[in-house]
C-alpha positions in Angstrom: -66.3 3.2 35.9 -64.2 3.0 39.1 -61.7 0.3 39.4 -62.9 -2.4 41.9 -60.4 -3.4 44.6 -60.5 -7.1 45.5 -61.5 -6.3 49.1 -64.6 -4.4 48.2 -65.8 -5.8 44.9 -69.4 -7.0 44.9 -70.6 -9.8 42.8 -68.1 -9.9 40.0 -66.7 -13.2 38.9 -68.5 -15.0 41.7 -68.4 -18.7 42.2 -71.7 -20.1 43.5 -71.5 -20.0 47.3 -72.8 -22.5 49.7 -74.6 -21.9 53.0 -74.3 -23.8 56.2 -76.1 -26.9 54.7 -74.1 -26.9 51.5 -76.9 -25.3 49.5 -76.9 -22.2 47.3 -77.5 -19.0 49.2 -77.4 -15.2 49.4 -74.1 -13.8 50.7 -74.1 -10.8 53.0 -71.7 -8.7 54.9 -72.3 -6.7 58.1 -69.9 -4.4 59.9 -72.2 -3.2 62.7 -72.5 -4.8 66.1 -76.2 -4.7 66.8 -79.5 -6.4 66.0 -78.9 -6.2 62.3 -76.3 -8.9 62.7 -78.8 -11.2 64.3 -81.4 -10.6 61.6 -79.0 -11.3 58.8 -77.6 -14.4 60.5 -81.0 -15.9 61.1 -82.5 -15.2 57.6 -83.1 -18.5 55.8 -80.8 -18.9 52.7 -78.4 -16.2 53.7 -74.8 -16.8 54.7 -72.1 -14.4 55.8 -69.4 -13.7 53.2 -65.9 -14.3 54.4 -63.1 -11.7 54.2 -62.4 -10.7 50.5 -65.3 -12.8 49.3 -68.0 -11.5 47.0 -71.3 -10.4 48.5 -74.8 -9.7 47.4 -76.0 -7.5 50.3 -74.2 -5.3 52.8 -75.4 -3.7 56.0 -72.7 -1.1 56.8 -72.2 1.9 59.0 -72.0 5.5 57.6 -68.2 5.5 57.8 -68.0 2.5 55.5 -70.2 4.0 52.8 -68.3 7.3 53.0 -64.9 5.5 52.6 -65.8 2.8 50.0 -68.8 3.8 47.9 -66.6 5.2 45.1 -64.6 2.0 44.9 -67.6 -0.4 44.2 -68.9 -1.9 41.1 -72.3 -3.4 41.9 -74.2 -5.7 39.7 -77.9 -5.4 39.1 -79.1 -7.3 42.2 -76.7 -6.0 44.8 -78.1 -3.9 47.7 -76.5 -1.6 50.2 -78.2 0.2 53.1 -77.2 3.8 52.5 -77.3 6.4 49.8 -74.0 8.0 49.3 -75.0 11.5 50.4 -77.7 10.7 53.0 -76.2 13.5 55.1 -78.3 16.0 53.0 -81.3 15.0 55.2 -79.5 13.8 58.3 -77.1 16.6 59.2 -79.0 19.2 61.1 -77.7 22.2 59.2 -78.3 20.6 55.8 -81.7 19.3 56.7 -82.8 22.9 57.6 -81.2 24.4 54.5 -83.1 21.9 52.3 -86.4 22.4 54.1 -86.1 26.2 53.8 -85.4 25.9 50.1 -88.3 23.5 49.6 -90.7 25.8 51.5 -89.5 28.8 49.4 -90.0 26.9 46.2 -93.5 25.8 47.2 -94.5 29.3 48.0 -93.2 30.6 44.7 -94.9 27.9 42.6 -98.1 27.2 44.5 -98.6 30.0 47.1 -98.6 30.4 50.9 -101.1 27.6 51.6 -99.0 24.9 50.0 -95.8 26.3 51.6 -97.4 26.2 55.0 -97.2 22.4 54.8 -93.5 22.8 55.6 -94.1 24.7 58.8 -93.2 21.8 61.0 -89.6 22.7 62.1 -88.8 25.5 64.6 -87.2 28.8 63.7 -83.6 27.8 63.0 -80.3 29.4 62.2 -76.9 27.8 61.2 -73.9 29.1 63.1 -71.5 30.7 62.6 -72.7 31.7 59.1 -76.1 33.0 60.2 -75.0 34.4 63.5 -76.1 38.0 62.9 -79.6 36.8 61.7 -79.8 34.6 64.8 -78.8 37.5 67.0 -81.4 39.8 65.5 -84.2 37.1 66.0 -83.0 36.5 69.5 -83.2 40.2 70.4 -86.7 40.3 68.9 -87.9 37.5 71.1 -86.2 38.3 74.3 -87.2 35.9 77.1 -87.7 32.9 74.9 -85.7 29.7 75.2 -83.3 28.5 72.5 -81.5 25.3 72.0 -78.0 24.9 70.5 -77.1 21.6 68.7 -73.8 20.5 66.9 -74.8 19.9 63.3 -73.0 16.6 62.9 -73.4 14.9 66.3 -76.0 12.5 67.6 -77.3 11.0 70.9 -77.7 14.5 72.5 -74.0 15.3 72.5 -73.0 18.9 72.8 -76.6 20.2 73.2 -77.5 23.0 75.6 -80.4 25.5 76.2 -80.0 29.2 76.6 -82.0 32.4 77.2 -79.5 35.1 77.8 -77.8 37.3 75.1 -74.5 36.8 76.9 -74.6 33.1 76.3 -75.0 33.4 72.5 -72.3 36.1 72.4 -69.9 33.9 74.4 -70.7 31.1 72.0 -69.8 33.3 69.1 -66.4 34.1 70.7 -65.9 30.4 71.3 -66.4 29.4 67.6 -64.6 32.4 66.1 -61.1 31.7 65.0 -58.4 33.6 63.1 -58.0 33.1 59.4 -54.8 31.2 60.0 -56.6 28.8 62.3 -59.4 28.3 59.7 -56.8 27.1 57.3 -55.8 24.2 59.5 -59.0 23.5 61.4 -62.5 23.3 60.2 -65.0 25.3 62.2 -67.8 23.1 63.5 -71.4 24.1 62.5 -74.1 24.4 65.0 -77.8 25.0 64.7 -79.7 27.4 67.0 -83.4 26.7 67.2 -86.3 28.2 69.1 -87.0 25.7 71.8 -90.5 24.1 71.9 -91.4 25.5 75.3 -94.9 23.9 75.4 -94.4 20.2 74.7 -97.2 17.7 75.2 -96.7 16.1 78.6 -97.8 12.7 79.9 -97.5 12.3 83.6 -95.7 15.6 83.7 -92.9 14.2 81.4 -91.7 15.3 78.0 -91.3 12.7 75.2 -90.6 12.4 71.5 -91.4 9.8 68.9 -89.0 7.6 67.0 -90.7 6.5 63.8 -89.1 4.6 60.9 -89.4 5.4 57.2 -87.8 3.2 54.5 -86.8 4.8 51.2 -86.1 2.5 48.3 -85.8 5.2 45.6 -85.6 9.0 45.4 -86.2 9.1 41.6 -89.1 8.4 41.6 -89.7 8.8 45.4 -90.8 5.6 46.9 -91.2 5.5 50.7 -92.6 3.0 53.2 -93.8 3.8 56.8 -93.4 1.2 59.5 -96.4 0.7 61.8 -94.4 0.4 64.9 -92.2 2.9 66.7 -91.9 4.2 70.3 -92.2 7.3 72.5 -89.1 8.1 74.6 -89.8 9.8 77.9 -87.5 12.0 79.9 -86.4 10.9 83.4 -87.5 14.1 85.2 -90.8 15.9 85.3 -90.8 18.9 82.9 -90.5 22.5 84.0 -89.2 25.7 82.4 -88.0 26.9 85.8 -84.6 25.4 84.9 -83.0 24.9 81.5 -79.8 23.2 82.8 -81.3 19.7 83.6 -80.6 17.6 80.5 -82.6 14.7 81.9 -85.7 16.9 81.9 -85.3 18.5 78.4 -83.5 15.8 76.3 -85.3 12.5 75.7 -82.3 10.6 74.0 -81.9 7.2 75.6 -78.1 7.8 75.6 -78.7 10.8 77.8 -81.4 9.4 80.0 -79.5 6.2 81.0 -76.8 8.3 82.5 -79.2 9.8 85.1 -78.2 9.1 88.7 -81.6 7.6 89.5 -82.0 5.8 86.2 -83.7 2.4 86.6 -83.4 0.2 83.4 -86.3 -1.9 84.7 -88.7 1.1 84.8 -90.8 2.1 81.8 -89.1 4.8 79.8 -90.7 3.9 76.4 -94.2 3.5 75.1 -95.0 1.9 71.9 -96.6 4.1 69.3 -99.7 1.9 69.5 -100.0 2.6 73.2 -99.5 6.3 72.6 -102.1 6.4 69.9 -104.7 4.6 72.1 -103.9 7.1 75.0 -104.3 10.1 72.7 -107.5 8.8 71.2 -109.1 8.2 74.5 -108.2 11.7 75.6 -108.8 13.7 72.4 -111.0 11.6 70.2 -110.4 9.6 67.1 -110.9 12.5 64.6 -108.4 14.8 66.3 -105.8 12.0 66.6 -106.4 11.0 62.9 -105.6 14.6 61.9 -102.4 14.5 64.1 -101.1 11.4 62.3 -101.9 12.9 58.9 -99.8 15.9 59.9 -97.0 13.5 60.9 -97.3 11.8 57.5 -96.9 15.2 55.9 -93.6 15.6 57.7 -92.2 12.5 56.2 -93.3 13.3 52.6 -92.2 17.0 52.6 -88.8 16.3 54.2 -88.1 13.6 51.6 -89.2 15.8 48.8 -86.9 18.6 50.1 -83.9 16.4 49.3 -85.2 14.5 46.3 -83.2 16.5 43.8 -79.9 16.5 45.8 -79.7 12.9 47.0 -77.5 10.8 44.7 -80.1 8.2 43.7 -78.8 4.7 43.1 -81.0 1.7 42.4 -78.6 -0.4 44.6 -79.2 1.7 47.6 -81.9 2.1 50.2 -82.2 4.0 53.5 -84.0 3.2 56.7 -84.5 6.6 58.4 -85.3 7.1 62.1 -87.4 10.2 62.4 -87.7 12.1 65.7 -91.0 13.9 66.2 -92.0 16.1 69.1 -95.7 17.0 69.9 -96.6 20.3 71.5 -99.6 20.8 73.8 -101.8 21.7 70.8 -101.0 18.3 69.2 -98.9 19.9 66.5 -96.0 17.7 65.4 -92.5 19.1 65.0 -89.6 17.6 63.2 -86.6 17.4 65.5 -84.1 15.5 63.3 -83.7 12.6 60.9 -81.2 9.8 61.5 -79.7 7.7 58.8 -78.2 5.4 61.4 -80.8 5.0 64.1 -79.8 2.8 67.1 -80.4 -0.9 66.6 -79.3 -1.7 70.1 -82.0 -2.9 72.4 -82.9 -1.3 75.8 -85.3 -4.2 76.7 -86.6 -7.5 75.4 -89.6 -5.7 73.8 -87.3 -3.2 72.2 -85.2 -6.0 70.7 -88.2 -7.8 69.3 -89.6 -4.6 67.7 -86.3 -3.7 66.1 -85.8 -7.3 64.9 -89.2 -7.2 63.2 -88.4 -3.8 61.7 -85.1 -5.0 60.2 -86.6 -8.3 59.1 -89.4 -6.5 57.2 -86.8 -4.1 55.7 -85.2 -7.2 54.1 -88.6 -8.3 53.0 -89.2 -5.0 51.2 -85.8 -4.9 49.6 -86.5 -8.4 48.4 -83.1 -9.8 47.4 -84.8 -13.2 47.0 -87.3 -11.7 44.5 -90.5 -13.0 45.9 -92.6 -9.9 45.4 -94.3 -8.6 42.3 -93.4 -4.9 42.9 -97.0 -3.9 43.1 -97.5 -4.5 46.9 -98.8 -1.7 49.1 -98.0 -3.6 52.3 -95.1 -5.9 53.2 -95.1 -7.1 56.8 -95.2 -4.0 59.1 -94.4 -1.6 56.2 -97.1 0.3 54.3 -96.3 2.0 51.0 -97.0 5.7 51.6 -95.6 7.3 48.5 -94.8 5.9 45.1 -94.2 8.8 42.7 -97.3 10.3 44.3 -99.5 9.6 47.3 -100.7 6.0 47.9 -104.2 5.7 49.3 -105.8 3.0 51.3 -107.8 0.3 49.6 -110.2 -0.4 52.4 -111.2 3.0 53.8 -113.1 2.8 57.1 -114.5 6.3 57.8 -114.4 5.9 61.6 -110.6 5.4 61.5 -109.8 8.3 59.1 -108.9 11.9 59.9 -110.0 14.8 57.8 -108.8 13.6 54.4 -111.4 12.1 52.0 -108.6 10.0 50.5 -106.5 8.9 53.5 -102.9 7.9 52.8 -101.9 4.3 53.0 -100.3 4.7 56.5 -101.1 2.8 59.7 -98.7 4.3 62.2 -99.7 3.1 65.6 -102.2 0.6 64.3 -102.2 -3.2 64.7 -99.2 -4.8 63.2 -100.4 -8.3 62.2 -97.3 -8.7 60.1 -96.9 -12.5 60.5 -100.4 -13.2 59.2 -99.9 -10.7 56.3 -96.5 -12.2 55.4 -97.9 -15.7 55.3 -100.4 -14.6 52.7 -97.9 -12.5 50.8 -94.8 -14.6 50.7 -94.0 -18.2 50.1 -91.6 -19.7 52.6 -88.0 -18.8 51.8 -86.4 -21.9 50.4 -82.7 -21.9 51.1 -81.8 -23.0 47.6 -83.7 -20.0 46.1 -81.3 -17.4 47.5 -78.8 -17.8 44.7 -81.0 -19.1 41.9 -82.8 -15.8 41.7 -79.6 -13.8 41.6 -78.4 -13.2 38.0 -75.0 -14.5 37.1 -72.3 -12.3 35.7 -73.0 -11.5 32.1 -70.6 -13.0 29.6 
């Protein structure tokens, strides 16, 4: 067992802490400056641990978990918001590697039909290792558009589109280094993907979906889908006549807000509820039901693809931000998965949605131990997978897609979380925070 440094020990040899009113409480730490701080601060019975004090819960950034996870001894009740090697799903190159392996295993074990469930990511190559394979595919599909992405960056940094062979050969020269240089400098990985040239457009603009999936265990796999999310729209009407306009092709908020004509008061986001109503009115309930079942499949298959490589830890959980793109045929495509999605608000509505999301995350994690463990819904979260598919209790045929046993997911449906939580949970008593936390064993 790793030695615990005083600065980062968890709940060892704790004295019973007191909250702002002098009553027993749950101690937390948070090293991020965003809405998570507000949620933790406002949670009844929770108090922020001071420097070098023991804690029961930590909301940390990815750098913190990378630097400190090997120095922690955590008692039974302690919770932390990242798995140690979450990058297996969240780095673009590793995500594709794991998905390709999962698809290959499905085809080997169950045949092509089952493997086709993984056909939700574009043709992708990791550079520089797969440069020659990429070049061969590029020549075979001359005239198509490709997109290049740094494997380890986010918020649209370093992304560009290309169509000409010269551009990919120039890129190869740029990343090629001598053996001597490789000894002192690590070559950055990129992914080259076939660009989805026919995205679904609304008012002529491209958009993608940000959806949230909470994983509380990988062995067995236990995953919850949040009912709310949003569609992020580009600032410029879409066209393939130019591939150099990042405000047209990239929907990241970090990119869009740098546009010269960006207006923060204008509507750049739709809720998933709004989008689902729009699509249903245009394409019908059955077609949209099938679409959302296909999106559910993306969540399950992608998590299964890393189930055997993620270091499972009962103390850890992960709130993933999935980015999904729809094409004009209403086929969903997985763009990327984020282990640290933005919890900074772009509007009051955005703040309130993310506050509800993080509050319900704490409700599911249940440090206060108010749940039975058999719940299929907690606030805005619906249990979609628990060692196997979870099905709805109250099936309404008119709301279902093609499946006779629809999954227990309600993405884009009404989120009557407050009413549901009142039925499910007793009010959090401040004194309960510490009473339900086991003391150090003698």
